[in-house]
VOKOLDO-776331 format. One record per residue (C-alpha): x, y, z; residue in three letters. Coordinates in steps of 0.1 Angstrom, whole numbers, padded with zeros to 4 digits, always signed. Last residue first. Layout:
XYZala/...
END
This chain:
-0125+0528-0313leu/-0148+0510-0280gln/-0129+0484-0268leu/-0151+0457-0256ser/-0143+0430-0231lys/-0157+0393-0231thr/-0148+0363-0207gln/-0129+0336-0211leu/-0135+0299-0191tyr/-0164+0291-0204glu/-0150+0299-0241gly/-0125+0267-0245leu/-0149+0248-0239gly/-0170+0260-0273his/-0135+0254-0285pro/-0129+0221-0287gly/-0144+0202-0252leu/-0166+0211-0226glu/-0203+0233-0230arg/-0224+0253-0204gly/-0248+0247-0181ile/-0259+0211-0167gly/-0281+0181-0176ser/-0311+0196-0152gln/-0322+0214-0185lys/-0299+0205-0217tyr/-0259+0190-0216gly/-0227+0192-0221gly/-0207+0180-0247phe/-0193+0205-0277pro/-0173+0195-0310ala/-0139+0196-0310leu/-0127+0163-0292pro/-0153+0142-0321asn/-0170+0106-0309phe/-0175+0085-0341arg/-0216+0085-0354gly/-0234+0054-0345gly/-0258+0064-0370asn/-0264+0097-0360ile/-0251+0105-0321asp/-0269+0129-0303val/-0257+0158-0279gln/-0264+0185-0259gly/-0297+0175-0257thr/-0340+0181-0262asp/-0345+0159-0293leu/-0365+0174-0323arg/-0333+0181-0340arg/-0328+0151-0340ala/-0352+0133-0357phe/-0344+0155-0389ala/-0311+0139-0379val/-0318+0103-0391ala/-0339+0110-0416glu/-0314+0131-0431glu/-0297+0094-0424glu/-0311+0074-0435asp/-0319+0033-0428gly/-0324+0054-0391ala/-0305+0048-0356trp/-0309+0080-0336val/-0289+0086-0304ala/-0286+0104-0275gly/-0266+0133-0255ala/-0272+0153-0212leu/-0315+0168-0215gly/-0324+0154-0179tyr/-0353+0164-0165val/-0371+0137-0184thr/-0399+0131-0213gly/-0378+0142-0244asn/-0373+0104-0258ala/-0405+0093-0245ile/-0423+0124-0261arg/-0403+0122-0290val/-0412+0081-0292ala/-0449+0093-0291glu/-0449+0119-0320glu/-0429+0085-0340glu/-0445+0063-0339asp/-0459+0032-0312ala/-0432+0032-0288tyr/-0417+0001-0275pro/-0392+0007-0248leu/-0361-0008-0239val/-0342-0003-0203ala/-0303-0012-0202val/-0286-0013-0167val/-0246-0016-0160pro/-0243+0015-0139gly/-0252+0042-0132phe/-0284+0045-0123ile/-0298+0078-0134glu/-0337+0085-0126glu/-0368+0086-0145gln/-0368+0054-0174ala/-0362+0036-0137ile/-0386+0054-0118thr/-0406+0041-0137met/-0435+0066-0154asp/-0416+0057-0191pro/-0433+0025-0189thr/-0411-0011-0188val/-0419-0039-0201asp/-0383-0049-0200ala/-0351-0048-0186phe/-0319-0062-0191leu/-0297-0059-0164thr/-0257-0066-0167pro/-0249-0080-0133arg/-0233-0055-0107val/-0197-0063-0088tyr/-0180-0044-0063tyr/-0151-0070-0055gly/-0159-0107-0035arg/-0190-0121-0041glu/-0180-0129-0079arg/-0181-0167-0087gly/-0221-0160-0099glu/-0227-0125-0102pro/-0242-0108-0067ala/-0278-0110-0073glu/-0305-0077-0084pro/-0308-0087-0114gly/-0292-0100-0149gly/-0315-0111-0182ala/-0350-0107-0191val/-0357-0083-0161val/-0396-0077-0162arg/-0406-0045-0146ala/-0437-0040-0130gly/-0427-0010-0107glu/-0411-0033-0069glu/-0390-0050-0102ile/-0366-0017-0112gly/-0364-0011-0074arg/-0350-0037-0073glu/-0324-0031-0099ile/-0321+0004-0085tyr/-0315-0011-0055gly/-0284-0032-0073arg/-0276+0000-0090val/-0273+0022-0056arg/-0254-0010-0030asp/-0227-0013-0061arg/-0221+0022-0058gln/-0218+0028-0022lys/-0200-0010-0025ala/-0172+0016-0042ser/-0165+0013-0087val/-0187-0005-0102val/-0165-0039-0113pro/-0153-0051-0147gly/-0176-0057-0176leu/-0148-0068-0212arg/-0126-0086-0197ser/-0112-0109-0216ala/-0078-0097-0210gly/-0077-0103-0173asp/-0069-0072-0152leu/-0104-0062-0151pro/-0112-0094-0131asp/-0150-0103-0142gly/-0182-0098-0148pro/-0197-0115-0180val/-0204-0089-0211tyr/-0210-0113-0237lys/-0249-0120-0224ala/-0262-0083-0232ile/-0254-0085-0266ala/-0276-0122-0270ala/-0305-0106-0246ala/-0306-0077-0264ala/-0309-0085-0297leu/-0338-0115-0284glu/-0351-0076-0267leu/-0350-0059-0299ala/-0369-0089-0320glu/-0394-0088-0289asp/-0401-0053-0299tyr/-0402-0050-0335arg/-0441-0038-0337asp/-0437-0018-0314ala/-0408+0003-0327pro/-0375+0009-0310val/-0366+0031-0274leu/-0336+0023-0257met/-0332+0035-0224arg/-0296+0036-0207thr/-0279+0057-0238trp/-0250+0061-0219ala/-0242+0101-0212ser/-0231+0102-0180cys/-0207+0068-0186thr/-0206+0047-0152gln/-0220+0013-0172gly/-0196-0007-0160ser/-0174+0019-0181asn/-0189+0004-0215ala/-0218-0017-0211met/-0239+0011-0214val/-0225+0022-0246asn/-0223-0020-0261ala/-0256-0029-0252ile/-0261+0001-0272asn/-0240-0008-0301val/-0256-0047-0306gly/-0291-0026-0302val/-0286-0003-0333ala/-0268-0029-0352lys/-0297-0059-0351gly/-0319-0028-0358leu/-0307-0022-0388asp/-0326+0013-0389ala/-0361+0024-0409ser/-0388+0018-0383pro/-0362+0042-0362leu/-0340+0032-0332val/-0341+0061-0307val/-0314+0055-0280asn/-0325+0076-0256ala/-0303+0094-0227ser/-0305+0097-0187lys/-0280+0120-0178gly/-0265+0139-0149gly/-0246+0176-0146leu/-0216+0192-0163glu/-0222+0224-0151leu/-0198+0250-0154ala/-0201+0281-0128cys/-0188+0319-0131arg/-0194+0337-0098lys/-0217+0362-0085val/-0210+0354-0049ala/-0243+0332-0042ala/-0251+0323-0075gly/-0213+0303-0071ala/-0231+0284-0040ile/-0261+0275-0054ala/-0250+0265-0082gly/-0229+0246-0067ile/-0251+0230-0043lys/-0276+0223-0081arg/-0242+0207-0089gly/-0242+0182-0059val/-0278+0170-0068ala/-0273+0169-0102thr/-0250+0146-0103ser/-0205+0148-0108gly/-0188+0175-0131thr/-0186+0204-0117phe/-0160+0241-0128ser/-0154+0271-0105val/-0151+0300-0120leu/-0135+0329-0106asp/-0121+0318-0070val/-0102+0341-0049asp/-0139+0348-0026pro/-0137+0307-0021his/-0171+0295-0018glu/-0165+0261-0050ala/-0131+0257-0029leu/-0139+0255+0007ala/-0177+0231-0005gln/-0148+0206-0028gly/-0118+0200-0002ala/-0147+0192+0031val/-0180+0179+0013pro/-0168+0170-0016gly/-0138+0152+0007leu/-0099+0158-0003gly/-0076+0156-0023thr/-0058+0195-0034val/-0043+0203-0064leu/-0028+0231-0083asn/-0016+0242-0117phe/-0006+0273-0123val/+0012+0287-0089gly/+0047+0276-0097pro/+0053+0281-0141pro/+0043+0248-0156leu/+0075+0229-0172gly/+0060+0201-0181ala/+0072+0179-0160ala/+0052+0195-0135asp/+0017+0187-0155ala/+0029+0150-0156cys/+0037+0149-0124glu/+0002+0169-0111ala/-0016+0141-0139phe/-0006+0110-0117leu/-0016+0125-0082gln/-0052+0127-0101ala/-0050+0092-0114thr/-0041+0082-0080leu/-0068+0105-0064pro/-0100+0073-0080thr/-0122+0072-0053asn/-0117+0109-0037glu/-0133+0124-0067ala/-0101+0155-0080pro/-0098+0193-0064lys/-0083+0210-0084leu/-0071+0240-0084val/-0067+0265-0116ile/-0045+0297-0127thr/-0063+0311-0165cys/-0045+0321-0198gly/-0072+0306-0216ala/-0056+0277-0227ala/-0048+0268-0192leu/-0080+0265-0184ala/-0090+0244-0215pro/-0062+0219-0204ala/-0074+0211-0173val/-0116+0209-0175lys/-0111+0185-0202ala/-0072+0175-0189val/-0090+0167-0153ile/-0129+0149-0169gln/-0102+0126-0196his/-0082+0115-0159leu/-0109+0104-0137pro/-0135+0090-0162tyr/-0157+0081-0133asn/-0145+0098-0109trp/-0158+0128-0108pro/-0142+0162-0110thr/-0140+0196-0091ile/-0120+0225-0107ala/-0117+0255-0089gly/-0109+0285-0119val/-0088+0318-0114val/-0096+0341-0139gly/-0119+0345-0163ala/-0091+0348-0198pro/-0095+0373-0215glu/-0118+0374-0251his/-0105+0408-0261leu/-0132+0425-0287val/-0122+0460-0306thr/-0152+0482-0311ser/-0157+0506-0341asn/-0169+0476-0362arg/-0169+0443-0349ile/-0131+0437-0344lys/-0120+0405-0327glu/-0091+0391-0299glu/-0082+0362-0291phe/-0090+0341-0321pro/-0081+0309-0313his/-0047+0294-0331thr/-0023+0288-0310ala/-0042+0278-0277ala/-0066+0257-0299leu/-0038+0233-0317glu/-0025+0228-0278ala/-0063+0225-0268tyr/-0068+0200-0292ser/-0035+0178-0279gly/-0050+0178-0242ala/-0079+0164-0261val/-0063+0142-0275lys/-0042+0123-0249val/-0074+0127-0226pro/-0094+0098-0252val/-0057+0076-0250ala/-0058+0066-0214ala/-0091+0064-0204gln/-0106+0051-0235val/-0075+0025-0252ala/-0060+0020-0224lys/-0083+0017-0193ser/-0108+0000-0217phe/-0082-0033-0224ala/-0070-0025-0183leu/-0113-0035-0180pro/-0125-0006-0157ala/-0128-0014-0117gly/-0122+0021-0107leu/-0088+0023-0082glu/-0066-0001-0096ala/-0079+0000-0134thr/-0070+0039-0138ile/-0038+0032-0124thr/-0029+0007-0148gly/-0045+0031-0177ala/-0028+0064-0164ile/+0009+0035-0162glu/+0003+0023-0191gly/-0002+0058-0211ala/+0030+0075-0194arg/+0050+0089-0226gly/+0012+0101-0238ala/+0005+0124-0207leu/+0044+0136-0210gln/+0036+0146-0253asp/+0007+0160-0240arg/+0021+0180-0213leu/+0045+0193-0234ala/+0019+0197-0261thr/-0002+0217-0233leu/+0032+0241-0219arg/+0041+0243-0257ala/+0006+0263-0258ala/+0010+0283-0238arg/+0037+0292-0248glu/+0022+0303-0286ala/-0009+0318-0267pro/+0013+0346-0257ala/+0021+0348-0213thr/-0009+0377-0200arg/-0023+0357-0181ser/+0003+0337-0170trp/+0019+0364-0154ala/-0011+0384-0137pro/-0024+0350-0125leu/+0007+0337-0105ala/-0006+0348-0072ala/-0043+0339-0076arg/-0032+0306-0081ala/-0008+0307-0054ala/-0034+0322-0026arg/-0055+0301-0042val/-0035+0262-0033ala/-0030+0278+0000ala/-0071+0290+0008asp/-0078+0247-0002val/-0052+0238+0014asp/-0065+0256+0043glu/-0107+0247+0036ala/-0091+0208+0045thr/-0072+0187+0026gly/-0078+0146+0035ala/-0043+0135+0024pro/-0039+0101-0002val/-0040+0063+0009thr/-0030+0035-0012ala/-0041+0002-0019ile/-0068-0009+0001val/-0081-0041-0010arg/-0119-0050-0015glu/-0106-0075-0052asp/-0120-0051-0082ala/-0135-0022-0060pro/-0095-0013-0056asn/-0100+0009-0026val/-0085+0044-0021val/-0083+0054+0020glu/-0085+0087+0027ile/-0061+0097+0054ala/-0065+0131+0081asp/-0038+0148+0100pro/-0041+0183+0087gly/-0022+0210+0068ala/-0011+0186+0042ala/+0030+0182+0030pro/+0040+0199+0000arg/+0045+0186-0028trp/+0064+0214-0052ser/+0046+0244-0077gly/+0028+0265-0055asp/+0006+0237-0042ile/+0009+0195-0054tyr/+0000+0182-0020met/+0016+0156-0004ala/+0008+0127+0024asp/+0007+0097-0001his/+0012+0058+0012gln/+0016+0032-0010lys/-0002+0004-0001met/
END
C-alpha cells in the first residue's frame, strides 16, 4: 500500500495541513491500495492563493507559449499512458483494455486539441469600431468525478490553461491517484509554479471550500445533479461563474428504417462500457412496438457477452463498479424496477456468480418498462438498460424528451437525413447519428438539469474566457 501525504501546491509537493487520510480501494478485490491526504479548507486556501499569485503572469503569457506548455503536457500524458491506464484500472475497476484504449488515450487527444486551439484561437476580434478581447476568466476551481478521472481533469484543466487561467483541482476521492499522476505530468511539462495546483479531499470539505473561496472566479464541476445544484447555489450567491456537467438519462431511438441488429448491439456496448458509469450512456432504448420482441432477443444476446470479470484479465469486458456504495445503489435501482413491474430479461440484483468479493453488478436488461417508472426517469449509473416500445414517431419524441435530463442520445435510421431530422426534435446536448464517431472538438454538455455550459473544443475554451469591448 502506498501512503501519500502531500498536495501539489505552487509548483511543489507540500505536506497536508491536517493528519486525516482517504483510503483508496481497489473495487475488484476490496483491498486498500493507497492513502492520500484529506485536504482541509486550509489546504484549499493555500492552493487558491498560489493560483491567484500566478494569474497575472500566466494570463499575459503569449498564446504560443501556452500552446507549447500544453503540447509538453500532452507528451507527458502520452509517455506515461501505460502507467496511467494501470492506475485507473486499480482505483476505478475499468477493464485494462478499456483503460488503455479510452481512459488514458482520449485525454491525450483532448490535450493536443487544446494545444492547437491555444495557438490558433482568435482571442481578439473586430466588430465595426470595436475591438473585442477574450480574456482569461481568472482562478478556476475544478471539481472532477471518478468515472473518467483523467479525461475529466484534462477537459477542464487544458482549456483553462489555453485561456490563460490558473487552476486548483479537487479530484474525486475514489480516484485521486490518477490526479496525482496528472500533477506529476503538469510539473514535468514546465508549468510555472501556481498555475496548476492539486488538493485531494472530500467533497463536503475540500470541494465546498473551493467552491466558496472568494478568490475563485469560476467553478467547473462534473458530477451528480444534486451536488450541481449546491455548486450552482454557492456560485449564484457569490455572483461567480460556474460550469456544470451533470446527470443524464439518454435515449437511443431506433427508427423503423434502421438496421435493428446494429443499433441494438451498439446500444448494449455503449451502456456496458465503464460498467455503465458514463453520464451520457444510452440507458433507454426506444424501438418500434412491432419489433419490440425482436429487439429484446437481440439485446439479450448482446448483453450475454458481458460477463463480470477481473479487470486485469484481457478477456474481461465488464469490471466492477467503483465502490460498495455504488454497487448497492445500482442493485437498489434494479430491485426498484422489479417492484414497479418491469420484467428482468437478463441479470438482476443478485451478485454475479463467482464474484462475491468485489463491487460487481450483473449486467441487467429490463422489458415492460413504462416511461414513468423510476428506472426510466432516474440516472442509475450502472450496467442497466431499459427497452421501451413506441407506436409512432410522435410518441418516440415524447418518451425521449420525457425526463428532467438532456445530456446525450442517439438516433438510428436507414437514411442519415431522416435520423438528423428526428435528432433536431430531441431536447439534448449531443446526439450520435447512426453510430457517429467521437469528436474531441465537438461541444459536450446538457440541456435542462443535465447542466450549464459546454466542454471540449472551442466551445469548451469559451467557458474559461470573459469578454471585454474596446470602443475605438
